[in-house]
Structures are given as structure tokens and as C-alpha cells.
C-alpha positions in Angstrom: -41.0 -28.7 -5.9 -39.4 -25.8 -3.9 -38.5 -23.1 -6.4 -36.7 -20.8 -3.9 -32.9 -20.7 -4.1 -30.8 -22.2 -1.4 -28.5 -19.1 -1.3 -28.6 -15.5 -2.5 -25.1 -16.0 -3.9 -22.8 -18.9 -4.6 -19.2 -18.1 -5.3 -17.0 -20.6 -7.1 -13.4 -20.2 -6.0 -11.8 -18.9 -2.8 -9.1 -16.7 -4.2 -8.7 -13.0 -3.5 -11.6 -11.8 -5.8 -14.0 -14.6 -4.8 -13.4 -14.1 -1.1 -13.8 -10.3 -1.3 -17.0 -10.7 -3.3 -18.4 -13.1 -0.7 -17.3 -10.9 2.2 -18.9 -7.8 0.6 -22.2 -9.6 -0.1 -22.4 -11.4 3.3 -21.7 -8.1 5.1 -24.8 -6.7 3.4 -26.9 -9.5 4.9 -26.9 -11.9 1.9 -26.9 -15.7 2.4 -23.5 -16.6 0.7 -21.8 -19.9 0.0 -18.2 -20.2 -1.3 -17.1 -23.4 -3.0 -13.4 -24.1 -3.3 -11.9 -26.9 -5.4 -8.7 -27.3 -3.2 -8.8 -28.7 0.3 -6.8 -25.7 1.7 -7.4 -22.0 1.0 -4.2 -20.4 -0.4 -2.6 -23.6 -1.4 -1.0 -24.3 -3.8 0.4 -20.8 -4.1 0.2 -19.9 -7.8 0.6 -16.1 -7.3 3.9 -14.4 -6.3 2.0 -12.0 -4.1 3.6 -8.7 -5.4 1.3 -5.8 -4.7 1.4 -2.2 -3.4 0.3 -1.2 0.0 -1.7 1.7 -1.5 -3.6 -0.8 -3.6 -4.4 -3.0 -0.6 -5.5 0.0 1.5 -7.8 1.3 -1.3 -9.5 -2.1 -1.2 -9.9 -1.7 2.6 -7.4 -4.5 3.3 -4.8 -4.3 6.0 -2.9 -7.6 5.9 -1.8 -9.3 9.1 1.9 -9.2 10.0 2.1 -13.0 9.1 1.2 -12.2 5.6 4.2 -9.9 4.9 7.2 -11.5 3.4 9.2 -8.6 2.2 9.3 -5.0 1.0 10.7 -4.1 -2.5 12.8 -0.9 -2.5 14.3 -1.1 -6.0 13.9 -2.9 -9.3 16.7 -3.8 -11.7 15.8 -4.6 -15.4 18.3 -6.6 -17.4 18.5 -6.4 -21.2 19.6 -9.4 -23.4 23.0 -7.6 -23.9 23.6 -7.0 -20.3 22.4 -3.4 -20.1 20.9 -2.6 -16.7 18.2 -0.1 -15.7 17.8 0.5 -12.0 14.6 2.0 -10.6 14.1 3.1 -7.0 10.6 1.9 -5.9 10.3 3.0 -2.2 7.7 5.5 -3.2 5.5 2.8 -4.6 5.5 0.8 -1.3 5.6 -2.6 -3.0 5.4 -5.6 -0.8 5.5 -9.4 -1.2 2.7 -11.3 0.4 2.5 -14.8 1.6 -0.6 -15.8 -0.4 -1.4 -18.8 1.9 -1.6 -16.5 4.9 -3.2 -13.6 3.0 -6.0 -15.7 1.5 -6.7 -17.3 4.8 -7.1 -13.9 6.4 -9.6 -12.9 3.7 -11.5 -16.2 4.3 -11.6 -15.5 8.0 -13.1 -12.1 7.3 -15.6 -13.5 4.9 -16.8 -16.1 7.5 -16.9 -13.4 10.2 -19.2 -11.4 7.9 -21.5 -14.4 7.6 -20.3 -16.3 4.5 -20.1 -20.1 4.5 -17.0 -21.7 2.9 -16.7 -25.3 1.8 -13.3 -26.6 0.6 -12.6 -29.7 -1.5 -15.8 -29.1 -3.5 -15.6 -28.9 -7.2 -18.2 -27.0 -9.2 -19.1 -29.3 -12.1 -21.6 -27.1 -14.0 -23.5 -23.9 -13.7 -26.8 -23.2 -15.5 -29.3 -20.3 -15.2 -32.9 -21.2 -15.8 -36.1 -19.4 -14.8 -34.2 -16.7 -12.8 -32.4 -19.4 -10.7 -28.8 -20.5 -11.1 -28.4 -24.2 -10.7 -25.0 -25.1 -9.4 -23.9 -28.8 -9.6 -21.3 -29.7 -7.1 -21.3 -32.6 -4.5 -25.0 -31.9 -4.5 -27.3 -29.7 -6.6 -27.6 -26.2 -5.3 -29.7 -23.2 -6.3 -28.8 -19.6 -6.0 -30.1 -16.2 -7.2 -26.7 -15.3 -8.5 -23.4 -17.2 -9.2 -20.0 -15.6 -9.2 -17.3 -17.5 -11.1 -13.9 -16.9 -9.4 -12.0 -20.1 -10.2 -9.1 -18.3 -11.9 -7.7 -18.5 -15.5 -8.7 -22.1 -16.2 -12.1 -20.9 -17.4 -10.4 -18.6 -20.0 -8.7 -21.4 -22.0 -11.7 -21.8 -24.4 -12.2 -18.1 -24.9 -8.6 -16.9 -25.5 -5.9 -19.5 -25.8 -3.4 -17.0 -27.3 -3.5 -15.1 -24.0 -1.7 -17.8 -22.1 2.0 -18.3 -21.5 3.9 -21.3 -20.1 5.2 -20.4 -16.6 6.9 -21.9 -13.6 8.6 -20.7 -10.4 11.0 -22.0 -7.9 11.3 -21.1 -4.2 15.1 -21.0 -3.6 17.7 -20.4 -1.0 21.1 -18.7 -1.4 23.0 -15.5 -1.0 23.3 -14.4 -4.7 20.3 -12.0 -4.7 19.7 -8.7 -2.8 17.2 -8.7 -0.1 15.2 -5.6 -1.2 15.6 -5.8 -5.0 13.3 -7.3 -7.6 15.2 -8.3 -10.7 13.7 -8.9 -14.2 15.6 -10.4 -17.2 14.4 -9.8 -20.7 15.4 -12.1 -23.6 13.0 -12.6 -26.5 15.0 -15.7 -27.7 15.2 -17.5 -24.4 11.7 -16.5 -23.0 9.8 -14.8 -25.9 6.9 -12.5 -24.9 7.8 -12.3 -21.2 10.7 -12.4 -18.8 12.5 -14.1 -16.0 12.1 -12.7 -12.5 13.6 -12.9 -9.0 11.5 -11.8 -6.1 13.5 -11.8 -2.7 11.6 -12.9 0.4 14.5 -12.1 2.7 18.3 -12.2 2.7 18.5 -15.9 1.7 15.2 -16.9 0.2 13.5 -15.9 -3.1 11.0 -16.8 -5.7 12.6 -17.3 -9.2 10.2 -17.6 -12.1 10.0 -17.5 -15.9 7.2 -17.4 -18.5 7.2 -17.2 -22.3 5.7 -18.7 -25.5 6.5 -22.4 -26.2 9.4 -22.7 -23.7 10.6 -25.3 -21.3 10.3 -23.3 -18.1 12.0 -26.0 -15.9 15.0 -26.3 -18.1 15.5 -22.5 -18.1 15.1 -22.2 -14.3 17.3 -25.2 -13.6 20.1 -23.6 -15.6 19.6 -20.2 -13.9 19.7 -21.5 -10.3 22.6 -23.8 -11.0 24.7 -21.0 -12.4 24.0 -19.0 -9.3 24.4 -21.9 -6.9 20.9 -21.6 -5.4 19.2 -24.5 -3.6 15.7 -25.3 -4.8 13.1 -25.7 -2.1 10.1 -26.5 -4.3 8.9 -26.1 -7.9 5.5 -24.9 -9.1 4.2 -24.9 -12.7 1.1 -23.1 -13.8 0.3 -21.0 -16.9 -0.2 -17.2 -16.7 -2.7 -15.1 -18.6 -1.8 -11.8 -20.2 -4.6 -11.6 -22.9 -6.6 -8.8 -21.3 -10.2 -8.6 -20.0 -13.1 -10.5 -21.5 -15.5 -8.4 -23.5 -18.3 -9.2 -21.0 -18.1 -10.0 -17.3 -21.8 -10.5 -16.8 -24.1 -13.0 -18.4 -27.5 -12.9 -16.9 -27.2 -13.9 -13.3 -23.7 -15.4 -13.8 -20.8 -13.1 -13.1 -17.0 -13.5 -13.6 -14.5 -11.8 -11.4 -10.7 -11.6 -11.1 -8.6 -14.0 -13.1 -11.7 -15.7 -14.5 -12.7 -12.4 -16.2 -9.1 -11.9 -17.5 -8.4 -9.1 -15.1 -4.7 -9.8 -14.7 -2.2 -7.2 -16.0 -1.1 -7.8 -19.6 2.4 -6.6 -18.4 3.1 -8.9 -15.5 0.0 -11.1 -15.1 -0.4 -9.7 -11.6 -4.0 -9.4 -10.4 -4.3 -8.9 -6.7 -5.5 -5.3 -6.9 -7.4 -5.3 -10.2 -9.0 -8.6 -9.3 -9.7 -7.7 -5.8 -11.4 -4.5 -6.9 -13.6 -6.6 -9.2 -14.6 -8.9 -6.3 -15.6 -6.0 -4.1 -17.7 -4.1 -6.7 -19.3 -7.4 -7.9 -20.3 -8.2 -4.3 -21.8 -4.8 -4.0 -23.7 -5.1 -7.3 -25.1 -8.5 -6.3 -26.2 -7.1 -2.9 -28.0 -4.2 -4.6 -29.6 -6.6 -7.2 -30.9 -8.9 -4.5 -32.4 -6.1 -2.4 -33.8 -4.0 -5.3 -34.6 -6.8 -7.8 -33.1 -4.7 -10.6 -31.1 -6.7 -13.1 -29.3 -3.5 -14.4 -27.4 -3.3 -11.2 -25.3 -6.3 -12.1 -24.1 -4.6 -15.2 -22.9 -1.7 -13.2 -20.1 -4.0 -11.9 -18.6 -4.2 -15.3 -18.9 -0.5 -15.9 -17.2 0.4 -12.7 -14.3 -1.9 -13.3 -13.8 -0.4 -16.8 -14.0 3.1 -15.5 -11.1 2.3 -13.1 -8.9 0.1 -15.2 -9.7 0.1 -18.9 -7.3 2.8 -20.0 -4.4 1.3 -18.1 -5.0 -2.2 -19.5 -5.4 -0.9 -23.1 -2.1 1.0 -22.8 -0.3 -2.0 -21.4 -1.7 -4.3 -24.1 -0.6 -2.0 -26.9 2.9 -1.8 -25.3 3.0 -5.6 -25.1 2.2 -6.0 -28.8 5.2 -3.9 -29.6 7.5 -5.7 -27.2 6.6 -9.1 -28.6 7.8 -8.0 -32.0 11.2 -6.8 -30.8 14.3 -8.9 -31.3 17.0 -8.8 -28.7 19.0 -6.1 -30.5 16.0 -3.8 -30.4 15.4 -4.5 -26.7 19.0 -3.3 -26.1 18.2 -0.2 -28.1 15.0 0.3 -26.0 17.0 0.1 -22.8 19.5 2.6 -24.1 16.7 5.0 -25.1 15.3 4.8 -21.6 18.7 5.3 -20.0 19.2 8.5 -22.0 15.7 9.8 -21.5 16.3 11.1 -18.0 13.1 9.4 -16.9 14.3 7.0 -14.3 14.5 9.5 -11.4 11.1 10.9 -12.3 9.5 7.4 -12.4 10.9 6.7 -9.0 8.8 9.6 -7.7 5.5 8.2 -9.0 3.6 6.8 -6.0 1.1 4.8 -8.0 2.4 1.2 -8.6 -1.0 0.1 -9.9 -1.6 2.8 -12.6 1.9 3.6 -13.7 1.9 3.2 -17.5 0.0 6.4 -18.4 1.9 8.4 -15.8 5.3 7.2 -17.2 4.3 8.1 -20.8 3.2 11.6 -19.7 6.6 12.1 -18.0 8.4 10.9 -21.2 6.5 13.3 -23.5 5.3 12.6 -27.0 8.7 13.0 -28.7 10.4 10.3 -26.6 7.4 8.0 -26.9 7.6 8.3 -30.7 11.4 7.6 -30.5 10.9 4.5 -28.4 7.9 3.2 -30.4 9.9 3.8 -33.6 12.5 1.2 -32.6 10.2 -1.3 -34.3 8.3 -0.3 -37.5 4.9 -1.8 -37.2 1.2 -1.0 -37.2 1.2 -1.7 -33.5 3.8 1.0 -32.9 1.8 3.5 -34.9 -1.4 2.6 -33.0 0.5 2.8 -29.7 1.9 6.3 -30.5 -1.6 7.5 -31.3 -2.9 6.1 -28.1 -0.1 7.7 -26.1 -0.6 11.0 -27.8 -4.2 11.1 -26.5 -3.1 10.3 -23.0 -0.2 12.8 -23.0 -2.2 15.7 -24.4 -5.3 15.0 -22.2 -5.9 17.7 -19.7 
């Protein structure tokens, strides 16, 4: 029996992180295969495509003009009681991507680098044995390394509490503003998250909502009806805000992107954090294959944590506080932010992808303690201690 692998690397899933991992490994000369469940890459579109240009450029990605849908220049946050906080975001260079076009561009780059992509192929099982990873799909395949990039579906068994019900509508109308992202907070209507409006132009937008144990379609139906918007299509899919897995690497099987829980605990966005994981995972696999040193695979996890761990921990702590707030306390929080004088300073921060610790440094410890003190809880005290370490760090 032939004991040699069919491929150096097999990637399960052709999303951003999987395609970037495949592209990176193939460009280094590895024999790479990508298996995608769906028949079309980028469809159905489960991600809203909100990301900063700085983040994309740091990943070495310059999207094609067809991938751009809009640029967001300001954000309006709405409290349950109708208090509004407006934030100018031009400095952050936030754009909305057409994920179908964007993912296809990444797939094209991966194939140009030498990767093979098969769509409509479901990975049924993955098992490592005798330094070979056996991948069961339409036929049995063997690889030196397997990268799991199928998204959040693989996380359900490990962290059910990290999931929220979610849905989004693509709509037409004239109610929203072309360059303005809007976010509505209400811990009674959509506990633990918010409702959002992402404009794609002057008459089209993505309207979505997520929360614990809610009927997303009923909420969105009411929202669009009140604003006389026409629904083009509806998409329902859960989101994950539970934070990273403890381990991304298990032998020769690696998880990247959403499959590793690398979506932001604040917004569930993961293009940049997941894309970064794909690139460094592809690099780690390339080094492992060429040097036959298993420790190089673990370096992938270390590099991701070095880049994102503090940011994700900060956001997770803030989320624990937010989930305990009633609507009256959320209104108080909005008022505290309004009177803090921070909004203009936040607008000057050019880092959309690592904004939390910068914001709290601007606020200062006194204001952090005031905001955290709106809710009396162990989470608030832990959060204050965490923020103190960030604020006082030189």
C-alpha cells in the first residue's frame, strides 16, 4: 500500500482564512488542495464584509474594484432610550466588501499560486494516523497536514454558549444615509448584541440583528416595515462571539479563522483576524513540510496570540459587562460616553482592528472606573483591573 500522502496540505473550506492559507502554502511550492462544501465560492454570503483598508493591506490584499461596495465615514450608535452617539470614522478607512467577489478574487490568487480547488465536496471526516492525515470526502485522500477552515459550524460542540441567533436582510429604500453605519442597542429586544444597518449605496443596505433566544425575522420584519424598506433577500445564520479556542493546533490538524473562534467578541467580524490566521498557518505548514519540525506548527498559534490576544480579552471582558446591563444602564453608559469628551479623540484613532485598548487609554482610568461602575459585578471589577494594566502600561 502506498503510504505517501496525496497532498502536502488539504484545506477544508474556501473562505477568507482557508484561501489565504492555501495561497500562502502553494506559493511556497507545496502541493495544496482546497475542498469547499458549497458549489460556488463566496455564496451564500454569510458575512457583511465590513473591514478596514489598513487591515487588508497589512494582509497583503488589495481588493479589485468589483469587490468594493461602499465606504463608511461615520457611525451612529442608538441607545434604548433614543440617545445617539455619533462617531466620525473616516480615519479608520472602513469599507464594505462584496464577499462573493472578494472570496472569488482570493480563490483566483490561490489557484494562480498553484493550489487546486474543488467545490461541491463535503469533508466527512478527518483522522490523523501514523503521521498522515486521512481525509474522507468523495474519495479518501491523504495529506501531511489538514487545515480546518469550514467556519463556526465546527465550534458548536465546543462552545454552544458562544453562539447567537442572527439574520440579515438586503433591502432597498431611501431611509438610511449612504456613508453611515448605524447600530441599535436594546437588551430587551435583542439581548447580548444589537441591530445594525450597513449602507451599500444611496438606496441599498444590509440590515441585520442578533441576540440570545430571539426571533430575528420578526424583529427585522418590523424594523423594515416601519421604515418602508423593500426586502430583496433574507439570510439566516448564527454568529459566534465566544472567543478563541484554547488550542488551534492538534498534531497535524490545524484550525483557522472562524473554525478556531477567531471572530471578534464585539461584532463577530473576522476578516482581518481570520485572514491573519490563514496566512501565518500557511507559512507554518510550509516551514513544517520543508524542515520536518513539528514545533513550527505550534508557532502559528503563538503568532496569532501575540497579535490579537490582548484585544480579544479586552473585548470579551467588556461584553460580559454589557450582557448584564439593563436598558436603563445602557442609557447611562451612553450619557457617560457623551460627557467624557472622548468621541473626537476616538475619531482620530486610525486603527479600526485594534481599537479597544486605544479607546480605554484615551478615556483614562477614572472614566473607565466610572463606566464600569454602572453595573456592580465581579465582571466589572475584573474589567477595571484589566484596563488599569493596559492604561498604565508603558
